[in-house]
SEVOGU-312142 format. One record per residue (C-alpha): x negated, y, z. Coordinates in pm, whole numbers, plus 50000, padded with zeros to 5 digits. Last residue first. Layout:
<atoms>
XYZ
...
</atoms>
This chain:
<atoms>
497506945271754
500396920271764
503236944171676
501126959371398
500696925671228
504456920071223
505026955271093
502506950470812
504156917670709
507586934070710
506386963170496
504706940870240
507606916470234
510066944570159
513616938870280
516596962270244
519816941570236
521466930369913
525006917269960
526196889169731
526336864170022
522726872070122
520406890769885
517106902670031
515766935469897
512556953369808
511026929569556
507286933769487
506346898469594
509446878369681
508236842469693
505146839369908
503716854570226
500026845970261
498256846970595
494506841670562
492146832170845
488666846170917
489676861771249
492716842971388
496256839971256
498876820171451
500906850671557
500966862771196
502576830871071
505186829971346
506056866871298
506516861570924
508896832870996
510886854771235
511196881670974
512376855470723
515016841070955
515356804070870
512296793071065
511106758370971
507746743971075
504916725270904
501446716371033
502296713071403
505426693071334
507686686671038
507076656770818
508066667470469
510106643870251
512896669370198
511746702070356
512696723970059
516056706170016
516986710370383
515766746570360
518176753470073
521056737570266
520296758170577
520146790070370
523686782670243
524106794669886
525716826669756
522466846469741
519916827169949
517256853169862
514176839770045
514676819270362
511956800970552
509426772870549
506296780570754
503326759670645
500196758370862
496866745270735
497966752870382
497896738870027
499586705270080
502336719870300
503156747470049
503026723569753
505436699769931
507916727869989
507576738969627
508226703669503
511206700169737
512656732669595
511956727169222
515146707569156
517296735669293
516856758168988
518516790669095
521666800669284
519586805069602
515946815469612
513286793769774
511346804270086
507646805170168
505196813770445
501606800970417
498816800670676
495366792870536
492886785870815
489286798070830
486586805670572
489146818570320
488026828769969
488666796869772
491626787569991
493206820469885
493106811469516
494186775469571
497206788569763
498176811869481
497716785169215
499746758869403
502576783469469
502566794269104
502736757968989
505666749969216
507566781369109
508336812669312
504936829169351
505546866769396
502586871169631
501956890269954
498566888170124
497116891970475
493406885970540
492356883070903
490636907571136
493456933371132
492786969271023
496146977470871
495596957370554
498346942070342
496646928870029
498586921269711
498136886169575
500676896669311
503246918769485
502366950369297
500306944968984
496626934768988
493856960168953
491266965268682
488466989968759
485656964168742
486586956068383
486176992168268
482656992868122
483106958967957
486406970667805
484767001667660
482046980367504
484756958167354
486316988867181
490136987667200
491716980966861
494896961166930
493076928066881
490486939267138
493236946067392
494916912767316
491706893367383
491056913067703
494586906767833
494346869367759
490976866167934
492126886468234
495246865168282
493326832468252
490686844468501
493616854668721
494566817868750
491136811768906
492156832969202
490886866469324
490766898869127
487876923669139
486626916368789
482916921868722
481356926568380
480606911468042
482276912667700
480566894667411
482056894967060
480816865066858
483176870166566
486226863966782
485536864367152
483076854067421
483826865467774
481106868068040
482286871268398
481286880868751
484326872068962
486196886269260
485126905069573
483046879569762
481696865269436
482886836769215
480946831368893
482456830368547
480526819668239
480646818067860
484376822467897
486726817467603
488446834767311
488716816866976
488786783767162
486036758267096
484276769367413
486926750967613
487476757567984
489026791968037
490766789867703
492416812767448
493406802767095
494186827466817
497256820466607
498636826466260
502406821666257
504766791766247
503246776366558
503176738266567
499596729666664
499096759866890
502456751867053
501226717467156
498046731567309
500176757467489
502466730167622
499446712167763
498086744267920
494366748767861
495436759767510
496366794867619
497976808967304
497626842167122
500056846466832
500116869466528
502656887766313
505736883566529
509526879566536
510566869666183
507266851666131
507796827666419
506196823466761
508906837466989
511006806666924
508396785867106
509466799467446
513016786667397
511736753267266
509586749167576
512556754367809
514626729967602
511846704067637
511476711568009
515126702468055
518506717868143
517666752868020
519566773268282
519286752168598
515896741368461
514736777168518
511276766868637
508806738268596
505556748368428
504706764868096
501576785368035
500316819467911
501796823567561
501086856067375
502776876167101
501186900866861
502356929166633
505826922266764
509166926166589
512376932466783
515826930966621
516766900466827
514856902867155
517956900267377
519186870667172
520466851767481
518106822567422
515106845567383
516026867267680
516546836967903
513066824767807
511646857367939
509606881167725
507306904067923
506526936267745
503546954767607
503326988667436
501137006667187
500747040467021
502987059867257
503807094267116
506667103267353
509277097267081
507747062967019
508067054467388
511677066367391
512367044067089
510907015167291
513367022467572
516307025367333
515406992367165
515276974767502
518506990467631
520396978467322
518656944467328
519446936767694
516366941967909
513556916267953
512466911968315
515966923668410
517476953468594
514596977368526
513457007068735
511557036268577
507917047168586
506147077268434
502367076168377
502607067368008
506027052067965
506647026568237
509447001368284
509976979468587
508146953368799
509566923868607
508616938268270
508446966568019
505226986267967
504317016467756
501177032367617
499337064767544
495827053267462
493047068967666
490777038067669
491517033768039
495227035767957
494957007667706
492986985867946
495586992968213
498406981967983
496576949567914
496146943168287
499866948768357
500886926268069
498616898468193
499806903068552
503486902868462
503346873268228
501096851968447
503476823568523
506256806968324
505166818967980
505856848067747
504016879767651
505226903567379
502856929467230
503926959467022
501486981966835
503667011666745
506227023466488
507536989366381
508976982866729
510957015466695
513177002566409
514987036066361
517047037466682
520337027366517
518757000366302
516976984566601
520186985566803
522166970166516
519586942466478
519706935566851
523516935666861
523856911766566
523786877966742
525606891567047
528496903766829
529336868866702
531986867266426
532146904766366
534966929766426
534576967566409
536916987366635
538367022466663
539597025667023
542787017267217
544417001466908
544236965467030
541396960667276
542386925467385
543076913767029
539766929166918
537926909267183
539266876567046
538226886266694
534686895566796
533436929266920
532056963266820
533926991566988
534377029166941
534337062167132
532987050767469
533027078867727
532527061168062
536307061168120
536757044767782
534297017467879
535957012668219
539337008068047
537736984367791
536426961068061
538536931867937
536626935067609
533546921167781
535226887067781
535336867368104
533656837668267
530846826868033
530976859667843
532206871867505
530546904967421
532146939367391
529606962767230
530776997567332
529697024367082
528697055167275
529917091367274
529677095967651
527007072667780
527387035567856
524897018968089
527357008768364
529856997568099
527286972467976
527216961767610
525536994167506
525417018567217
524337053767135
525447085266954
528677073366791
530787087766510
534307074866455
536547063866168
539877045866209
540847015865998
538956999465718
535276994065667
534266965665436
531396946965593
527766942265494
526506947765849
524596979365752
527586990965548
529886985765849
527487005366070
527407035165835
531217033965814
531377033066194
529427065266189
525917072466311
524617101066523
520907108866510
519227108066849
516477131866963
516317127467340
515187091167335
517027068167574
516507054867926
</atoms>
């Protein structure tokens, strides 16, 4: 998505912005992208070096899509030759965000922008904050795992954090449509890959850090360093950090920007709970904030981890200017995002939930949440995705068995990997039997879990959440956990 009112720029304008001497052919461009699938007619094609191939090798597709000029490195320029006017820089990825911000008029500076990072809780915290803005009649935007929204309009997104050219264009669209604030999830991949270069946040937030993405980062220390880079003066004005998390406590000590601390457990934090009491439908809460602010009400979300998400969202909402009294009045209206402890109810006598949990910590949190509200058995169904961090698979399998009365290990998105191999890793060290079973077919696994459920039990289907496809050998087949769970229940009633 792009704003409608776009001012064309010339390659000479771009060269001056980059501090280069322009020579060669001139061209005017009306947009930019590094993906040939996102190019519009009249665009500048940013040809990036890749792990397997150089973006410049797709020059024919770029020309076919309407590209009028190219920004690339020296190697890319040799591939492109004289096919299109070209500007050469040492590392085009490092400057693409700044160029995108310049082209679209620095849109992040035109609204109250919030970036949320962390292993778990990003989506829910961002979703809750956006709701608080909408309830206070602020036109707002959202970018994250579940898609992009501008006001009441929603659009799909390929990544949690889009590439910098698409990101800046989306935020420019929000500005054009009179949004005053917006929130986005910031993934660690996006930080390392410079997708947020050119962005500047009014506030950034850190939820927690637990094992994930070690296939990409290599170690928890590298993973933490990637998250930490969001908390610097070039990227943000202010930071909000959950200090109940050990990495959050460490970040609060080392952050390069002013910070506000958030804690469910410590009253020394800037934002904390005076009390929270579990009820049948959620929690009755009292939040104490900066300057003695008191916000009280009922939150209809289950799970202690959602107390953390609510607290962070409330703190950020107040920081952005929302009246605390208005927040108190609206707390009971807050809803979780799709696929996060989402209920599937077709009249059955047991609770059925779908959750996106796909890390060991997220699995533990989700199961602890349902255990808290389940008088009977907890039946859990979980798979691990292929072509992702394999080291977490046995930990997730163990967490599923430890947190349930019946664990059904199954397939998720095997992608290019063997489902059998993934399940072997998940079940490593687990004694299979009445408490833990393997069913590779995900529909079959759902049927097993549902067949075992009795009144008062909870069936929770973990891993895919809001996703509507299952990828097997690079082919994505339609598969929605919410639909499949409902169908399995329907077949037995």
